[in-house]
C-alpha atoms as an extended CHARMM CRD file, in Angstrom:
* protein
*
       127  EXT
         1         1  UNK       CA             -9.6500000000       46.6230000000      -29.6690000000  PROA      1               0.0000000000
         2         2  UNK       CA             -9.3040000000       42.8290000000      -30.0330000000  PROA      2               0.0000000000
         3         3  UNK       CA             -5.5680000000       42.9200000000      -29.3270000000  PROA      3               0.0000000000
         4         4  UNK       CA             -6.2150000000       45.0500000000      -26.2580000000  PROA      4               0.0000000000
         5         5  UNK       CA             -8.7700000000       42.5200000000      -24.9090000000  PROA      5               0.0000000000
         6         6  UNK       CA             -6.4260000000       39.5780000000      -25.5220000000  PROA      6               0.0000000000
         7         7  UNK       CA             -3.4960000000       41.4170000000      -23.9180000000  PROA      7               0.0000000000
         8         8  UNK       CA             -5.5200000000       42.2720000000      -20.8020000000  PROA      8               0.0000000000
         9         9  UNK       CA             -6.6050000000       38.6500000000      -20.3020000000  PROA      9               0.0000000000
        10        10  UNK       CA             -3.2100000000       37.1530000000      -21.1930000000  PROA      10              0.0000000000
        11        11  UNK       CA             -0.9840000000       39.6030000000      -19.2700000000  PROA      11              0.0000000000
        12        12  UNK       CA             -3.1600000000       40.7670000000      -16.3800000000  PROA      12              0.0000000000
        13        13  UNK       CA             -4.0510000000       39.2920000000      -13.0290000000  PROA      13              0.0000000000
        14        14  UNK       CA             -2.0740000000       37.6180000000      -10.2810000000  PROA      14              0.0000000000
        15        15  UNK       CA             -1.1150000000       34.6460000000      -12.4400000000  PROA      15              0.0000000000
        16        16  UNK       CA             -0.5440000000       35.7830000000      -15.9720000000  PROA      16              0.0000000000
        17        17  UNK       CA              0.9150000000       34.7500000000      -19.3100000000  PROA      17              0.0000000000
        18        18  UNK       CA             -1.2110000000       31.6660000000      -19.7470000000  PROA      18              0.0000000000
        19        19  UNK       CA             -0.8590000000       29.1640000000      -22.5610000000  PROA      19              0.0000000000
        20        20  UNK       CA             -2.7620000000       29.4990000000      -25.8230000000  PROA      20              0.0000000000
        21        21  UNK       CA             -5.5540000000       27.1930000000      -24.6530000000  PROA      21              0.0000000000
        22        22  UNK       CA             -6.0500000000       28.9340000000      -21.2930000000  PROA      22              0.0000000000
        23        23  UNK       CA             -5.9710000000       32.4100000000      -22.8440000000  PROA      23              0.0000000000
        24        24  UNK       CA             -8.4250000000       31.2880000000      -25.5300000000  PROA      24              0.0000000000
        25        25  UNK       CA            -10.7770000000       29.9280000000      -22.8550000000  PROA      25              0.0000000000
        26        26  UNK       CA            -10.6130000000       33.2280000000      -20.9430000000  PROA      26              0.0000000000
        27        27  UNK       CA            -11.3590000000       35.2680000000      -24.0550000000  PROA      27              0.0000000000
        28        28  UNK       CA            -14.1570000000       32.9350000000      -25.1990000000  PROA      28              0.0000000000
        29        29  UNK       CA            -15.7630000000       33.1920000000      -21.7680000000  PROA      29              0.0000000000
        30        30  UNK       CA            -16.2200000000       36.9400000000      -22.1600000000  PROA      30              0.0000000000
        31        31  UNK       CA            -16.1340000000       37.8590000000      -25.8580000000  PROA      31              0.0000000000
        32        32  UNK       CA            -16.7630000000       36.4610000000      -29.3110000000  PROA      32              0.0000000000
        33        33  UNK       CA            -15.6060000000       37.4030000000      -32.8100000000  PROA      33              0.0000000000
        34        34  UNK       CA            -14.6830000000       35.5820000000      -36.0090000000  PROA      34              0.0000000000
        35        35  UNK       CA            -11.2160000000       33.9430000000      -36.0760000000  PROA      35              0.0000000000
        36        36  UNK       CA            -10.7630000000       34.6060000000      -32.3570000000  PROA      36              0.0000000000
        37        37  UNK       CA             -8.6980000000       31.4250000000      -31.8350000000  PROA      37              0.0000000000
        38        38  UNK       CA             -6.2560000000       32.4850000000      -34.5560000000  PROA      38              0.0000000000
        39        39  UNK       CA             -5.8670000000       35.9550000000      -33.0120000000  PROA      39              0.0000000000
        40        40  UNK       CA             -5.2290000000       34.5160000000      -29.5400000000  PROA      40              0.0000000000
        41        41  UNK       CA             -2.6920000000       31.9670000000      -30.8440000000  PROA      41              0.0000000000
        42        42  UNK       CA             -0.8640000000       34.6990000000      -32.7660000000  PROA      42              0.0000000000
        43        43  UNK       CA             -0.7510000000       36.9830000000      -29.7120000000  PROA      43              0.0000000000
        44        44  UNK       CA              0.5590000000       34.3120000000      -27.3230000000  PROA      44              0.0000000000
        45        45  UNK       CA              3.1660000000       33.0610000000      -29.8170000000  PROA      45              0.0000000000
        46        46  UNK       CA              4.5270000000       36.6010000000      -30.2160000000  PROA      46              0.0000000000
        47        47  UNK       CA              4.4440000000       37.5000000000      -26.4990000000  PROA      47              0.0000000000
        48        48  UNK       CA              8.0100000000       38.5100000000      -25.5770000000  PROA      48              0.0000000000
        49        49  UNK       CA              7.7160000000       37.4510000000      -21.9250000000  PROA      49              0.0000000000
        50        50  UNK       CA              6.3570000000       34.0230000000      -22.8530000000  PROA      50              0.0000000000
        51        51  UNK       CA              9.1830000000       33.5140000000      -25.3380000000  PROA      51              0.0000000000
        52        52  UNK       CA             11.8210000000       34.2830000000      -22.6920000000  PROA      52              0.0000000000
        53        53  UNK       CA             10.2750000000       32.6030000000      -19.6530000000  PROA      53              0.0000000000
        54        54  UNK       CA              8.5870000000       29.5320000000      -21.0890000000  PROA      54              0.0000000000
        55        55  UNK       CA             11.4040000000       27.8580000000      -22.9410000000  PROA      55              0.0000000000
        56        56  UNK       CA             10.4630000000       24.4920000000      -24.3710000000  PROA      56              0.0000000000
        57        57  UNK       CA             12.7190000000       21.7120000000      -23.1420000000  PROA      57              0.0000000000
        58        58  UNK       CA             14.5320000000       19.5880000000      -25.6680000000  PROA      58              0.0000000000
        59        59  UNK       CA             16.0300000000       16.1580000000      -25.3530000000  PROA      59              0.0000000000
        60        60  UNK       CA             19.4710000000       16.8100000000      -26.7170000000  PROA      60              0.0000000000
        61        61  UNK       CA             21.5940000000       13.7290000000      -27.0490000000  PROA      61              0.0000000000
        62        62  UNK       CA             21.0080000000       10.0420000000      -26.7150000000  PROA      62              0.0000000000
        63        63  UNK       CA             20.0840000000        8.3030000000      -23.5170000000  PROA      63              0.0000000000
        64        64  UNK       CA             22.8710000000        6.0190000000      -22.3740000000  PROA      64              0.0000000000
        65        65  UNK       CA             21.8380000000        3.1200000000      -20.1480000000  PROA      65              0.0000000000
        66        66  UNK       CA             24.0160000000        2.2590000000      -17.1950000000  PROA      66              0.0000000000
        67        67  UNK       CA             26.1090000000       -0.7990000000      -17.9920000000  PROA      67              0.0000000000
        68        68  UNK       CA             25.0980000000       -3.7430000000      -15.8450000000  PROA      68              0.0000000000
        69        69  UNK       CA             27.7730000000       -6.2490000000      -14.9120000000  PROA      69              0.0000000000
        70        70  UNK       CA             27.5450000000       -9.5090000000      -16.8400000000  PROA      70              0.0000000000
        71        71  UNK       CA             27.1350000000      -12.4060000000      -14.4070000000  PROA      71              0.0000000000
        72        72  UNK       CA             29.6990000000      -15.2170000000      -14.6480000000  PROA      72              0.0000000000
        73        73  UNK       CA             27.6300000000      -18.0200000000      -13.0810000000  PROA      73              0.0000000000
        74        74  UNK       CA             24.0150000000      -18.9220000000      -12.3200000000  PROA      74              0.0000000000
        75        75  UNK       CA             22.3920000000      -17.3050000000       -9.2740000000  PROA      75              0.0000000000
        76        76  UNK       CA             25.2230000000      -14.8250000000       -8.9470000000  PROA      76              0.0000000000
        77        77  UNK       CA             22.9790000000      -11.9100000000       -9.9070000000  PROA      77              0.0000000000
        78        78  UNK       CA             19.2070000000      -12.0270000000       -9.4420000000  PROA      78              0.0000000000
        79        79  UNK       CA             16.2700000000       -9.6580000000       -9.8440000000  PROA      79              0.0000000000
        80        80  UNK       CA             13.0250000000       -9.9510000000       -7.9750000000  PROA      80              0.0000000000
        81        81  UNK       CA              9.6610000000       -8.2450000000       -8.0500000000  PROA      81              0.0000000000
        82        82  UNK       CA              6.0950000000       -8.7250000000       -6.8790000000  PROA      82              0.0000000000
        83        83  UNK       CA              2.8730000000       -9.1400000000       -8.8200000000  PROA      83              0.0000000000
        84        84  UNK       CA              0.1890000000       -7.6140000000       -6.6000000000  PROA      84              0.0000000000
        85        85  UNK       CA             -3.5690000000       -7.2200000000       -6.7550000000  PROA      85              0.0000000000
        86        86  UNK       CA             -4.4450000000      -10.7930000000       -7.6540000000  PROA      86              0.0000000000
        87        87  UNK       CA             -7.5870000000      -12.5550000000       -6.3990000000  PROA      87              0.0000000000
        88        88  UNK       CA             -7.1170000000      -14.3950000000       -3.1020000000  PROA      88              0.0000000000
        89        89  UNK       CA             -6.5510000000      -18.1530000000       -3.3340000000  PROA      89              0.0000000000
        90        90  UNK       CA             -7.9010000000      -20.7980000000       -0.9510000000  PROA      90              0.0000000000
        91        91  UNK       CA             -4.6400000000      -20.6170000000        1.0290000000  PROA      91              0.0000000000
        92        92  UNK       CA             -4.9270000000      -16.8340000000        1.3390000000  PROA      92              0.0000000000
        93        93  UNK       CA             -2.2220000000      -15.9020000000       -1.1650000000  PROA      93              0.0000000000
        94        94  UNK       CA             -2.9280000000      -12.7670000000       -3.1870000000  PROA      94              0.0000000000
        95        95  UNK       CA              0.5100000000      -11.9680000000       -4.6770000000  PROA      95              0.0000000000
        96        96  UNK       CA              3.3440000000      -13.6230000000       -6.5550000000  PROA      96              0.0000000000
        97        97  UNK       CA              7.0210000000      -13.2040000000       -5.6540000000  PROA      97              0.0000000000
        98        98  UNK       CA              8.9740000000      -13.3800000000       -8.9380000000  PROA      98              0.0000000000
        99        99  UNK       CA             12.7130000000      -14.1870000000       -8.8680000000  PROA      99              0.0000000000
       100       100  UNK       CA             14.7730000000      -14.1020000000      -12.1000000000  PROA      100             0.0000000000
       101       101  UNK       CA             18.3640000000      -15.2440000000      -12.5270000000  PROA      101             0.0000000000
       102       102  UNK       CA             20.1040000000      -12.8690000000      -14.9400000000  PROA      102             0.0000000000
       103       103  UNK       CA             22.6280000000      -15.4710000000      -16.1150000000  PROA      103             0.0000000000
       104       104  UNK       CA             20.2790000000      -18.2790000000      -17.1550000000  PROA      104             0.0000000000
       105       105  UNK       CA             17.0340000000      -16.2530000000      -17.3750000000  PROA      105             0.0000000000
       106       106  UNK       CA             15.4840000000      -18.8940000000      -15.1470000000  PROA      106             0.0000000000
       107       107  UNK       CA             12.5150000000      -17.5920000000      -13.1750000000  PROA      107             0.0000000000
       108       108  UNK       CA             10.6890000000      -18.7510000000      -10.0760000000  PROA      108             0.0000000000
       109       109  UNK       CA              7.1490000000      -17.7650000000       -9.1710000000  PROA      109             0.0000000000
       110       110  UNK       CA              6.3800000000      -18.1050000000       -5.4630000000  PROA      110             0.0000000000
       111       111  UNK       CA              2.8700000000      -17.4400000000       -4.1190000000  PROA      111             0.0000000000
       112       112  UNK       CA              2.7970000000      -15.0840000000       -1.1550000000  PROA      112             0.0000000000
       113       113  UNK       CA              0.5980000000      -12.6350000000        0.7230000000  PROA      113             0.0000000000
       114       114  UNK       CA              0.5910000000       -8.8930000000        0.2400000000  PROA      114             0.0000000000
       115       115  UNK       CA              1.0060000000       -8.4510000000        3.9940000000  PROA      115             0.0000000000
       116       116  UNK       CA              4.2530000000      -10.4680000000        4.2050000000  PROA      116             0.0000000000
       117       117  UNK       CA              7.1020000000       -8.5530000000        5.8140000000  PROA      117             0.0000000000
       118       118  UNK       CA             10.7750000000       -8.5210000000        4.8240000000  PROA      118             0.0000000000
       119       119  UNK       CA             11.7860000000      -11.4490000000        7.0210000000  PROA      119             0.0000000000
       120       120  UNK       CA              9.1130000000      -13.7420000000        5.5450000000  PROA      120             0.0000000000
       121       121  UNK       CA             10.1650000000      -12.7160000000        2.0090000000  PROA      121             0.0000000000
       122       122  UNK       CA             13.7850000000      -13.6300000000        2.8280000000  PROA      122             0.0000000000
       123       123  UNK       CA             12.5860000000      -17.0320000000        4.0390000000  PROA      123             0.0000000000
       124       124  UNK       CA             10.7180000000      -17.4880000000        0.7210000000  PROA      124             0.0000000000
       125       125  UNK       CA             13.8700000000      -16.4820000000       -1.1810000000  PROA      125             0.0000000000
       126       126  UNK       CA             16.0790000000      -18.9610000000        0.6720000000  PROA      126             0.0000000000
       127       127  UNK       CA             13.6890000000      -21.9230000000        0.3950000000  PROA      127             0.0000000000
């Protein structure tokens, strides 16, 4: 009888073949018996449809980063980013424009406003 109840709640309905936790919650909401969690886990683990349809993904192989070109001179290759969400200063700045040279690892921190557009950021970059 227990297997029949678990099967009806696990297999039936419009959306079926739930995970162990969801099936256990459905069964616990309606019925109770000793070692119910073990019975539900055993049923879901041996469900043929779940074994075929819900394949666990595996990370096979190593992740290979894309090789970045090595810069030959300072300021040939730069990275930039913004630090947002800072408290507003007396001059109204609430962000920091960070520029990093990849060759020398030199960085510049330029105060700016979150509402600055692309043209004003280019002006900050060229100053």
